RODREN-521573 format. One record per residue (C-alpha): x, y, z; residue number from 1. Coordinates in Angstrom, 1 decimal, always signed. Layout:
BEGIN
      X      Y      Z num
      X      Y      Z NUM
...
This chain:
BEGIN
      X      Y      Z num
  +23.4  +44.0  -11.9   1
  +24.9  +47.5  -11.6   2
  +25.9  +49.4   -8.3   3
  +22.9  +51.7   -8.2   4
  +20.3  +49.0   -8.7   5
  +22.3  +46.8   -6.0   6
  +22.3  +49.5   -3.4   7
  +18.7  +50.4   -4.1   8
  +17.3  +46.9   -3.9   9
  +19.5  +45.5   -1.1  10
  +19.7  +48.5   +1.3  11
  +17.4  +47.2   +3.9  12
  +19.2  +43.8   +3.9  13
  +22.6  +45.4   +4.2  14
  +21.4  +47.5   +7.3  15
  +19.8  +44.3   +8.8  16
  +22.7  +42.2   +8.5  17
  +25.1  +44.8   +9.7  18
  +22.8  +45.4  +12.7  19
  +22.7  +41.8  +13.5  20
  +26.5  +41.1  +13.3  21
  +27.1  +44.2  +15.5  22
  +24.4  +44.2  +18.1  23
  +24.4  +40.4  +18.6  24
  +28.0  +40.5  +19.5  25
  +28.2  +40.4  +23.3  26
  +31.8  +41.4  +23.4  27
  +31.2  +44.8  +22.2  28
  +29.5  +47.8  +23.8  29
  +27.0  +47.9  +20.9  30
  +25.3  +44.9  +22.4  31
  +24.0  +47.2  +25.2  32
  +22.9  +49.9  +22.8  33
  +19.0  +50.6  +22.4  34
  +18.3  +48.7  +19.2  35
  +16.1  +51.4  +17.7  36
  +18.8  +54.0  +18.2  37
  +21.6  +52.0  +16.9  38
  +19.6  +50.9  +13.9  39
  +18.8  +54.5  +13.0  40
  +22.5  +55.4  +13.2  41
  +23.4  +52.5  +11.0  42
  +20.8  +53.3   +8.4  43
  +22.3  +56.8   +8.4  44
  +25.7  +55.6   +7.9  45
  +24.7  +52.9   +5.1  46
  +23.0  +55.9   +3.2  47
  +26.1  +58.0   +3.4  48
  +28.2  +55.1   +2.2  49
  +25.9  +54.6   -0.7  50
  +26.2  +58.0   -1.8  51
  +30.0  +57.7   -1.9  52
  +29.8  +54.4   -3.7  53
  +27.5  +55.4   -6.3  54
  +27.8  +59.1   -6.8  55
  +31.3  +59.8   -5.3  56
  +29.4  +62.4   -2.9  57
  +31.4  +62.5   +0.4  58
  +29.3  +65.3   +2.0  59
  +26.9  +63.0   +4.0  60
  +29.6  +60.6   +5.0  61
  +31.8  +63.6   +6.5  62
  +28.8  +64.9   +8.4  63
  +28.2  +61.5   +9.8  64
  +31.7  +60.9  +10.9  65
  +31.7  +64.2  +12.7  66
  +28.5  +63.4  +14.3  67
  +29.3  +59.8  +15.4  68
  +32.8  +60.8  +16.5  69
  +31.4  +63.4  +19.0  70
  +28.6  +60.9  +20.2  71
  +31.0  +58.0  +20.7  72
  +33.6  +60.2  +22.4  73
  +31.1  +61.5  +24.7  74
  +29.8  +58.0  +25.7  75
  +33.3  +56.7  +26.3  76
  +33.7  +54.3  +23.4  77
  +37.1  +53.1  +22.4  78
  +38.5  +53.8  +18.9  79
  +38.7  +50.0  +18.2  80
  +35.1  +49.6  +18.9  81
  +34.0  +52.1  +16.3  82
  +36.6  +50.9  +13.9  83
  +35.2  +47.2  +14.3  84
  +31.6  +48.7  +13.5  85
  +32.9  +50.1  +10.2  86
  +34.8  +46.7   +9.5  87
  +31.6  +44.9  +10.1  88
  +29.9  +47.0   +7.3  89
  +32.7  +45.9   +5.0  90
  +32.3  +42.3   +6.0  91
  +28.5  +42.4   +5.4  92
  +28.8  +44.1   +2.0  93
  +31.5  +42.2   +0.2  94
  +29.8  +38.8   +0.0  95
  +26.7  +40.5   -1.4  96
  +28.8  +42.5   -3.9  97
  +30.4  +39.3   -5.1  98
  +27.0  +37.7   -5.5  99
  +25.2  +40.4   -7.3 100
  +27.7  +42.6   -9.2 101
  +28.9  +41.8  -12.7 102
  +32.6  +40.9  -12.7 103
  +33.7  +43.7  -15.1 104
  +32.3  +46.2  -12.5 105
  +33.3  +44.5   -9.4 106
  +36.9  +45.4   -9.0 107
  +36.2  +49.1   -9.4 108
  +33.3  +48.9   -6.9 109
  +35.7  +47.1   -4.5 110
  +38.3  +49.6   -4.7 111
  +35.7  +52.4   -4.1 112
  +34.6  +50.4   -1.1 113
  +38.1  +50.4   +0.0 114
  +38.7  +54.1   -0.5 115
  +35.5  +54.9   +1.5 116
  +36.5  +52.6   +4.4 117
  +39.9  +54.1   +4.6 118
  +38.6  +57.7   +4.6 119
  +36.1  +56.9   +7.2 120
  +38.4  +55.1   +9.6 121
  +41.1  +57.6   +9.1 122
  +39.0  +60.7   +9.7 123
  +37.3  +59.0  +12.7 124
  +40.6  +57.8  +14.1 125
  +42.3  +61.2  +13.7 126
  +39.6  +62.7  +15.7 127
  +40.2  +60.3  +18.7 128
  +43.9  +59.8  +18.9 129
  +45.7  +60.6  +15.5 130
  +46.6  +57.1  +14.3 131
  +50.1  +57.0  +12.7 132
  +50.2  +57.6   +9.0 133
  +52.4  +54.7   +8.5 134
  +50.1  +52.1  +10.1 135
  +47.3  +53.3   +8.0 136
  +49.5  +52.9   +4.7 137
  +50.4  +49.4   +5.7 138
  +47.0  +48.4   +6.6 139
  +45.6  +49.8   +3.3 140
  +48.3  +47.9   +1.4 141
  +47.4  +44.6   +3.1 142
  +43.6  +45.1   +2.5 143
  +44.2  +45.9   -1.3 144
  +46.2  +42.9   -1.6 145
  +43.7  +40.6   +0.1 146
  +40.7  +42.1   -1.8 147
  +42.5  +41.5   -5.2 148
  +43.4  +38.0   -4.2 149
  +40.0  +37.3   -2.9 150
  +38.3  +38.8   -5.9 151
  +40.3  +36.6   -8.3 152
  +39.8  +33.3   -6.3 153
  +36.1  +33.8   -5.7 154
  +35.4  +34.7   -9.5 155
  +37.4  +31.6  -10.5 156
  +35.8  +29.4   -7.9 157
  +32.4  +30.7   -8.7 158
  +32.7  +30.0  -12.4 159
  +33.9  +26.4  -11.8 160
  +31.3  +25.7   -9.2 161
  +28.4  +26.9  -11.5 162
  +29.7  +25.1  -14.5 163
  +30.7  +21.8  -13.0 164
  +28.1  +21.4  -10.2 165
  +25.1  +23.7  -10.1 166
  +24.1  +23.3  -13.7 167
  +23.9  +19.6  -13.7 168
  +20.5  +18.0  -13.2 169
  +21.8  +15.2  -11.0 170
  +22.8  +15.1   -7.3 171
  +26.5  +15.9   -6.6 172
  +28.1  +15.4   -3.4 173
  +31.5  +15.0   -1.5 174
  +32.1  +12.7   +1.5 175
  +35.0  +12.9   +4.0 176
  +35.1  +10.5   +6.8 177
  +31.6   +9.4   +6.1 178
  +30.2  +12.9   +6.3 179
  +28.8  +15.2   +3.4 180
  +31.2  +18.2   +3.1 181
  +29.7  +19.4   -0.1 182
  +26.5  +19.0   -2.0 183
  +24.8  +20.7   -4.8 184
  +21.2  +22.0   -5.0 185
  +19.8  +19.1   -6.8 186
  +21.3  +16.5   -4.4 187
  +19.4  +18.4   -1.6 188
  +16.3  +18.6   -3.6 189
  +16.2  +14.8   -4.4 190
  +16.1  +14.2   -0.6 191
  +13.6  +17.0   +0.2 192
  +16.0  +19.1   +1.9 193
  +18.0  +22.4   +1.7 194
  +21.7  +22.4   +0.9 195
  +22.3  +23.6   +4.5 196
  +20.4  +20.6   +5.9 197
  +22.6  +18.0   +4.4 198
  +26.2  +19.5   +5.2 199
  +28.2  +17.8   +7.9 200
  +25.6  +15.1   +8.0 201
  +26.4  +11.2   +7.8 202
  +25.7   +9.9   +4.4 203
  +23.9   +6.9   +5.9 204
  +21.2   +9.3   +7.2 205
  +20.0   +9.6   +3.4 206
  +19.8   +5.9   +2.9 207
  +16.9   +3.6   +3.7 208
  +17.3   +1.2   +6.4 209
  +17.2   -1.8   +4.2 210
  +20.2   -0.7   +2.1 211
  +22.3   +1.0   +4.8 212
  +24.5   -2.1   +5.5 213
  +25.1   -2.6   +1.6 214
  +26.0   +1.1   +1.1 215
  +28.3   +1.1   +4.2 216
  +30.2   -2.0   +3.0 217
  +30.8   -0.4   -0.4 218
  +32.0   +2.9   +1.2 219
  +34.4   +1.0   +3.5 220
  +35.7   -0.9   +0.7 221
  +36.4   +2.3   -1.3 222
  +38.6   +3.5   +1.5 223
  +41.2   +0.9   +0.9 224
  +40.7   -0.2   -2.7 225
  +40.5   +1.5   -5.9 226
  +38.3   -1.0   -7.6 227
  +34.7   -0.7   -6.2 228
  +31.3   -1.2   -8.0 229
  +30.9   +1.8  -10.4 230
  +27.1   +1.9  -10.1 231
  +25.1   +0.9   -7.1 232
  +21.2   +1.0   -6.9 233
  +19.6   +1.5   -3.6 234
  +16.5   +3.3   -1.9 235
  +17.2   +6.9   -0.9 236
  +15.5   +8.2   +2.2 237
  +13.8  +11.6   +1.9 238
  +12.9  +13.9   +4.7 239
   +9.3  +13.0   +4.5 240
   +9.9   +9.4   +4.9 241
   +9.6   +8.3   +1.2 242
  +12.0   +5.7   -0.1 243
  +12.8   +6.2   -3.8 244
  +14.8   +4.1   -6.2 245
  +18.3   +5.8   -6.9 246
  +21.5   +5.0   -8.6 247
  +24.8   +6.2   -7.4 248
  +28.2   +6.5   -9.1 249
  +31.2   +7.3   -6.8 250
  +35.0   +7.5   -7.0 251
  +37.7   +8.1   -4.5 252
  +39.8  +11.2   -5.5 253
  +41.3  +14.4   -4.3 254
  +39.1  +17.3   -3.0 255
  +40.7  +20.4   -1.5 256
  +44.0  +18.7   -1.1 257
  +42.4  +15.9   +1.0 258
  +41.3  +12.4   +0.0 259
  +37.5  +12.2   -0.4 260
  +34.7  +10.2   -2.1 261
  +32.8  +12.2   -4.9 262
  +29.8  +10.9   -6.4 263
  +26.8  +11.6   -8.5 264
  +23.3  +10.2   -7.8 265
  +20.2  +10.2   -9.9 266
  +16.6   +9.1   -9.5 267
  +15.8   +6.0  -11.4 268
  +12.2   +5.9  -10.5 269
  +11.0   +6.0  -14.1 270
  +13.4   +3.3  -15.2 271
  +12.3   +1.0  -12.4 272
   +8.6   +1.6  -13.0 273
   +9.3   +0.8  -16.7 274
  +11.1   -2.3  -16.0 275
   +8.2   -3.4  -13.6 276
   +5.7   -2.7  -16.3 277
   +7.7   -4.7  -18.8 278
   +7.9   -7.7  -16.6 279
   +4.2   -7.3  -15.8 280
   +3.4   -7.2  -19.6 281
   +5.5  -10.3  -20.2 282
   +3.7  -12.0  -17.5 283
   +0.4  -11.1  -18.7 284
   +1.2  -12.2  -22.3 285
   +2.2  -15.7  -21.1 286
   -0.9  -15.7  -18.9 287
   -3.1  -14.7  -21.9 288
   -1.8  -17.6  -24.0 289
   -2.3  -19.9  -21.2 290
   -5.9  -18.6  -20.7 291
   -6.9  -19.0  -24.3 292
   -5.7  -22.5  -24.3 293
   -7.3  -23.4  -21.0 294
  -10.6  -21.9  -22.1 295
  -10.7  -23.9  -25.2 296
  -10.0  -27.2  -23.3 297
  -12.0  -26.8  -20.1 298
  -14.9  -24.2  -20.6 299
  -17.3  -26.4  -22.6 300
  -16.8  -29.5  -20.5 301
  -17.0  -27.5  -17.2 302
  -20.3  -26.1  -18.3 303
  -21.7  -29.5  -18.9 304
  -20.5  -30.6  -15.4 305
  -22.2  -27.5  -13.7 306
  -25.4  -28.2  -15.6 307
  -25.5  -31.8  -14.4 308
  -24.7  -31.0  -10.9 309
  -27.5  -28.5  -10.7 310
  -30.0  -31.0  -12.2 311
  -28.7  -33.7   -9.7 312
  -29.0  -31.3   -6.8 313
  -32.6  -30.5   -7.6 314
  -33.4  -34.3   -7.7 315
  -31.5  -35.2   -4.5 316
  -33.8  -36.9   -2.2 317
  -31.6  -36.8   +1.0 318
  -30.1  -33.5   +2.6 319
  -26.6  -35.2   +2.8 320
  -26.6  -35.8   -0.8 321
  -27.9  -32.4   -1.5 322
  -25.2  -30.9   +0.4 323
  -22.4  -32.9   -1.3 324
  -23.8  -31.9   -4.7 325
  -24.1  -28.1   -3.7 326
  -20.4  -28.2   -2.4 327
  -19.3  -29.7   -5.7 328
  -21.3  -27.0   -7.6 329
  -19.7  -24.2   -5.5 330
  -16.2  -25.6   -6.5 331
  -17.2  -25.7  -10.2 332
  -18.5  -22.1  -10.0 333
  -15.2  -21.2   -8.4 334
  -13.3  -22.7  -11.2 335
  -15.6  -20.9  -13.7 336
  -14.8  -17.7  -12.0 337
  -11.1  -18.2  -12.0 338
  -11.2  -19.1  -15.8 339
  -13.3  -16.0  -16.4 340
  -10.6  -13.9  -14.7 341
   -8.0  -15.3  -16.9 342
  -10.1  -14.8  -19.9 343
  -10.7  -11.2  -19.0 344
   -6.9  -10.4  -18.6 345
   -6.3  -12.1  -21.9 346
   -8.4   -9.5  -24.1 347
   -8.1   -5.7  -24.4 348
  -10.6   -4.0  -22.0 349
  -13.3   -2.3  -24.0 350
  -16.0   +0.0  -22.4 351
  -19.5   +0.9  -23.3 352
  -20.2   +3.9  -20.9 353
  -23.7   +4.9  -20.2 354
  -25.5   +6.6  -17.2 355
  -25.7   +4.1  -14.3 356
  -27.9   +4.3  -11.3 357
  -25.7   +3.1   -8.5 358
  -28.7   +1.9   -6.3 359
  -29.9   -0.4   -9.0 360
  -26.4   -1.6   -9.8 361
  -25.6   -2.4   -6.3 362
  -28.8   -4.2   -5.5 363
  -28.2   -6.4   -8.6 364
  -24.7   -7.2   -7.5 365
  -25.9   -8.2   -4.1 366
  -28.8  -10.4   -5.6 367
  -26.3  -12.2   -7.7 368
  -24.4  -12.9   -4.4 369
  -27.5  -13.8   -2.4 370
  -27.0  -17.5   -2.2 371
  -23.3  -17.2   -1.3 372
  -24.3  -14.4   +1.4 373
  -26.8  -16.9   +2.9 374
  -24.4  -19.9   +2.8 375
  -21.7  -17.8   +4.8 376
  -24.4  -16.1   +7.1 377
  -23.1  -12.6   +5.9 378
  -25.4   -9.7   +6.2 379
  -24.9   -6.8   +3.6 380
  -26.0   -3.2   +3.7 381
  -26.1   -0.4   +1.3 382
  -26.0   +3.3   +2.0 383
  -25.8   +6.1   -0.5 384
  -25.3   +9.7   +0.3 385
  -27.1  +12.5   -1.6 386
  -25.3  +13.3   -4.7 387
  -23.8   +9.8   -5.2 388
  -26.7   +8.3   -7.0 389
  -25.0   +7.7  -10.5 390
  -21.9   +7.6  -12.6 391
  -21.1   +7.4  -16.2 392
  -19.7   +3.8  -16.6 393
  -20.0   +0.4  -18.4 394
  -22.5   -1.3  -16.3 395
  -21.4   -4.9  -17.2 396
  -17.8   -4.1  -16.2 397
  -18.7   -2.3  -13.1 398
  -20.6   -5.3  -12.0 399
  -17.8   -7.4  -12.7 400
  -15.4   -5.4  -10.4 401
  -18.0   -4.9   -7.7 402
  -19.1   -8.5   -7.7 403
  -15.4   -9.5   -7.5 404
  -14.9   -7.3   -4.4 405
  -18.1   -8.6   -2.8 406
  -17.0  -12.2   -3.5 407
  -13.7  -11.5   -1.8 408
  -15.5   -9.8   +1.2 409
  -17.9  -12.9   +1.7 410
  -15.2  -15.4   +1.5 411
  -13.1  -13.7   +4.0 412
  -16.0  -14.3   +6.6 413
  -16.9  -18.0   +6.2 414
  -18.5  -18.1   +9.8 415
  -20.6  -15.0   +9.3 416
  -20.1  -11.3   +9.4 417
  -21.1   -8.0   +7.7 418
  -20.4   -6.4   +4.4 419
  -21.0   -2.6   +4.2 420
  -21.4   -0.7   +0.9 421
  -21.2   +3.0   +1.1 422
  -21.2   +5.6   -1.8 423
  -20.5   +9.4   -1.2 424
  -19.9  +12.4   -3.5 425
  -16.7  +14.3   -3.2 426
  -14.8  +17.0   -5.3 427
  -11.4  +16.8   -7.1 428
  -10.6  +20.2   -8.0 429
  -13.6  +21.6   -9.8 430
  -14.9  +18.2  -10.9 431
  -17.5  +16.1   -9.1 432
  -16.6  +12.6   -8.2 433
  -18.3   +9.5   -6.5 434
  -16.4   +7.1   -4.0 435
  -17.8   +3.5   -3.4 436
  -16.4   +1.7   -0.5 437
  -16.8   -2.0   +0.3 438
  -15.8   -3.2   +3.9 439
  -15.9   -6.5   +5.5 440
  -15.0   -7.8   +9.1 441
  -12.7  -10.5   +8.0 442
   -9.2  -11.1   +9.3 443
   -7.5   -8.8   +6.7 444
   -4.0   -9.2   +5.3 445
   -0.6   -8.3   +6.9 446
   +0.1   -4.7   +6.3 447
   +3.3   -5.3   +4.4 448
   +1.5   -7.1   +1.6 449
   -0.9   -4.3   +1.0 450
   +1.1   -2.7   -1.8 451
   +1.0   -5.9   -3.8 452
   -2.6   -6.8   -3.6 453
   -3.4   -5.7   -7.2 454
   -0.4   -7.2   -8.7 455
   -1.2  -10.0  -11.3 456
   -0.6  -13.6  -10.0 457
   -0.5  -12.4   -6.2 458
   -2.9  -14.1   -4.1 459
   -3.5  -15.1   -0.5 460
   -5.8  -17.7   -1.3 461
   -4.7  -21.4   -1.7 462
   -6.8  -21.7   -4.9 463
   -6.7  -18.1   -6.0 464
   -5.2  -16.9   -9.4 465
   -4.2  -13.5   -8.2 466
   -6.0  -11.9  -11.1 467
   -9.3  -10.7   -9.5 468
   -8.1   -7.7   -7.9 469
   -6.0   -6.9  -10.9 470
   -8.9   -6.9  -13.1 471
  -10.8   -4.8  -10.7 472
   -7.9   -2.2  -10.9 473
   -8.0   -2.5  -14.8 474
  -11.6   -1.7  -14.8 475
  -11.6   +1.2  -12.5 476
   -8.5   +2.8  -14.2 477
  -10.2   +2.2  -17.6 478
  -13.0   +4.3  -16.2 479
  -10.6   +7.2  -15.4 480
  -10.8   +6.3  -11.8 481
   -8.6   +5.1   -8.9 482
   -8.7   +2.1   -6.3 483
   -7.0   +1.9   -3.0 484
   -7.3   -0.4   +0.0 485
   -6.7   +0.0   +3.7 486
   -7.0   -2.2   +6.8 487
   -9.8   -1.2   +9.2 488
   -9.2   +0.1  +12.4 489
  -10.8   -2.9  +14.5 490
  -10.8   -5.6  +12.0 491
  -11.4   -6.5   +8.2 492
  -10.4   -4.4   +5.1 493
  -12.1   -1.7   +2.9 494
  -11.7   -1.1   -0.8 495
  -12.3   +2.3   -2.1 496
  -13.3   +3.0   -5.8 497
  -13.5   +6.6   -6.9 498
  -15.0   +7.7  -10.4 499
  -15.8  +10.8  -12.1 500
  -19.5  +11.5  -11.6 501
  -21.7  +11.7  -14.7 502
């Protein structure tokens, strides 16, 4: 950016920063100045300085110096007060110049600024008390030396900073005495913060509680030993409360002439998810092999047992005998259901989507559960809001998912209760969707295991396979939908299945 563009675009910002620095300083008389009058004078001065810096036109500046000198003299200001105000302008401008002006043009512009400030202070001071020429010369030499030194240091530091830190796509940080003294933009973004939010904070504030002790031990170990774990995995804590998998690589070294820990942290969420899916795939592969073998050995004999039990229960003369046979038949049905779940997970999911009337589908699902509802003294209700009458789905697979959830809801209430089925329309962006919820009044599950309910082989039931809810999730997601679960406020659980509307 050149000087003309810089002063044009940043003029208001320069005046505002200069005004805040001067007016907010209670040790100066400017603190008691009417803000509107002071800001008007500072805008006048900034425009005059800009004419000098860009066009080498000193007329406005000379006029301003004459005006302000008479004004401040009449108001009883000290020479040092007004000199300080001009110095504040320099302090305001220099960082902005270093930030925006191209290095080849920076030194000349800095020298022009120096010349402008010397001219202003000199003429103003001569009007008040005639500052000695020798003092001005020495002060000028000191300022020129400091500007050249600072210009070189900042240019060199800026280049190193940009190359080594800001351009990397991983979080970089420096720890001293357990506190973050430096962090790059990516480190702050990874934790949902601004860079200023993390500086001088304890590094443990950005570690999840369950891993704080682990990281603290490693950090303490690094203070006295050179050989510490090169890579550490942990959960980082974000400002919004999320805990995300992270890998850190740190080393004890020298930073700014002091001993410190520097490190790089990277998000490993994708890698952790991939490892989880790989383990799940391996588990499912083994399960599929087991299911195929089990189906071959058990399915046909089990069907024979079920048919015989049904025939015997019809002919049972005594209620006690009928009850025993019915209980045995229920257990056989449970075994067949578990076997079917294993068979479902062993084959690829294929859909035959067609328009499905939800009322008809839900009524059919409840009819298939009628005997079990009666046995457990559970009442079921269906309520559909207008606009939630149908979806485009595979009716067989949808029935399989819904019956699975209904079965679980009834089993959770062996001594009676209610199952509520509710469907409502909603919008996701511009697309219409339908949500189906199935709620029960059972005991629910501990809140900490909610994230694992849909995992394969995870079950709270003594005789469960842990595949029913996993198959529900497979079916819903195969339809392009989502499934979630939450605990009800009073008691029980609710499952929510969302699908694109037909």
